[in-house]
N, C-alpha and C positions, 0 to 999 in steps of 0.2 A: 254684909250686903246679901239680900235674897235674890234669887233668880226668878224670873217670870217665864213660865212656859206656856206656849199656846198649844191647843189641841192639834195633833197631827191628823190630817185628813187625806186619804189617798186620792180623793176626787180632785184635789189641788194639783196632782201630778199627771192627770190623764189629759194630755194636750192634743194628741193626734189620734187618728183612727187606729194606727198601729199600736199605740199605747193601750187604747181601750181593748182592742182585740187580744193582745197579749195578756193583759190583766184578767180578762174574762176567761181566757183559755186556762190560765193557771188556777183560777178559782174553781172552774169545772173539774179540773184534774185533782185538786186537793179537797174537794167536797167530801165529807164523810159518808155521804149516801142519803142524808136526810134533806138535802136541798138548801139548808140554811146559808151556806157559803155562796151558793149560786144566787140566791135571793138577795143576799147582802151585796154581792158584786153588782147586780143589776141596779140596786138602789144607789150605790156609789156612782156608777156610770150615769144613771139618770140625773143625779145632782150635778155631775160634771157637765153634762149636755144641756141641762135645764129641765127640771121636772115638769113645768107647765107645757113646754114644747112637746115633750114625750107623751104627756097625758093626751094632748090634742092628737098626736099621730096615732095613738092606740085606740082612741075613741073612749078612753076612760076619763073620769073626772080627776082633777089634781089630787083631791083628798082620797079618792078611791085607789089611785095608783100609789100614793104615799103609804096608805094602810096596807095594801097588798104586799109591798116590798119592805115593810117594817119588820123588826124582829118578831113581833107578835102576829104578823100576817100569815095567812094560809091561802095563798092565791091558787086558783085552779090552774092546771097545766096550760089551758088555752090562754090564760092571761100572761103567763110566763112567755109563751111562744109569741104572743102579740108584742110584748116588750122587746124580746130578742130581735124580731123582724124589724120593728120600728127603729131599733138601734143599728140596724144594718149588720147584725151579727148572725152567725150560723153555728149550730151545734154540729160537732163532728164525732163520728163513732170510729173507733179503731180497736183492734183486739187488745185486751189487757194482758200484758205479758210480763214476765219477771226478768 
């Protein structure tokens, strides 16, 4: 008997605003410095919330938003900030300590 696996998608587990905020916070913390993990987190959250709705709230087209947040995307910082604000999230700065 062979087993059937479905693709695991973290967007399926982001049910509350707290889930989303905690997920984003961890991704910001764990990003290697190139922004890929942050961009990926925003794409996951956008799918969990509804890409079309988020595109409307940011003033971007659906395709433009999807491309900006895709693995090959290279969005401007202003686009990232629009997405973060539209999601109701904030970036926090704190001293990096050991």
